N, C-alpha and C positions, 0 to 999 in steps of 0.2 A: 408181678407187675403192679399189683395194687399197692404193695409196700413202697415200691419205687415212686409211684405217683403221689402217694401220701407224703413221703419224705420230701419230694420236690415241691409240693404245694406248701408244706410247712416252711421249708427253706425260703421260698419266694415271699411268704407272708412275713417272716421275721426280717428279711432283707428290706421289704417295703416299710415296715415299722421303723427299722433302724435309720434308713435314709430320710424318712419323713421327719423324724426327730432331729436329724442333723441339719435340715434346711431351714429351721425356724429362725427368723431374723429378729423378731421383737423379743424383748426381755421384760420381766417384771421389776427388775432392779435398775436404778439409774446408773449412768456411767460416772465413774469417779475421776476427777481431774488428776493430772499427774502431780506428784509431790513437788512443791517448790523447794528451792535451796533453803537449808535450815538457817543459815545466817540471816537471810532476808526475812524469814518468817519471825524469828525472834526479835529482830529490830522493829518490825512493823507491829507486832501484836502486844508487846510489853511496853507500857508507858512508864515514866519515871515513878508515878504514884504506885503502880503495882509492884515495882521492884523495891521501893522503900518499905511498903507495908508487909511484904512477904506473903501476901494472900494469893493463893492460887484459885482460879475460878474455872469452872467447867459447866457448860450448858449441854444437857442431854435430854432425849425423849425416852423416858422409861415408864413402864406400866406400874410403878410403885408410888405410894403416897410420899409426901415430902418428909413425914416423920420417919418412915422406913429408910429413905435415902439418907437422911441425916444420921441415923444410927449406923448404917452401913459405912458411911464416911468415917465416923468416929471409931468403928471397929477396925477399919483399914489403917487409920492414923495410929491407933494404939499398937497394932502389930508392927508398923513401920518404925515407930520410935522406940520400940523395945519395952514399952510399959504394959504389954499384954501378959496376963498371967496364963501360963501354959496349961494350968489345970482346967481352964475353961475351953469350951468349944463354941462355935457360933450359935449353937442352939441352947447352950446352958449358961451363957454369959448373963450377968446381972444387969438389967437395963438401967438401973440407977447409977451403976458404975460407968456405963457408956454415956449417960446424960451428963456426968460430971466432967467429961473430957472436953477440953477446948482445943479446937483445931484451927489451922490456917488455910483450910480448904473449904470453898463454897461451891456447892453443886446446885445449879438452877435447873429444875425439871419443867419441861413443857410437853404438851401432847395429850 
């Protein structure tokens, strides 16, 4: 009888915890708007100046310094354009090599 009562109490406790977690209404994350039509976004966000210059701009909130972000952008650009030497890894790359790369990507960091 004692085992039955213990199992029943444990089952009731787990059920209460499960249902208490399911009924929470507030979240720590903001709701995201639905994605707009891609053709409308492209037309609205790209001006003729951006299209002519070929510069891509991105604004992000990252916990990294602007120098680190700049080097990561150059690392990404080198890999995408095929100028990356496969003998390097992200941790063994020569920073002077990365500094010599000129990209068409601008990352603005805030936060």
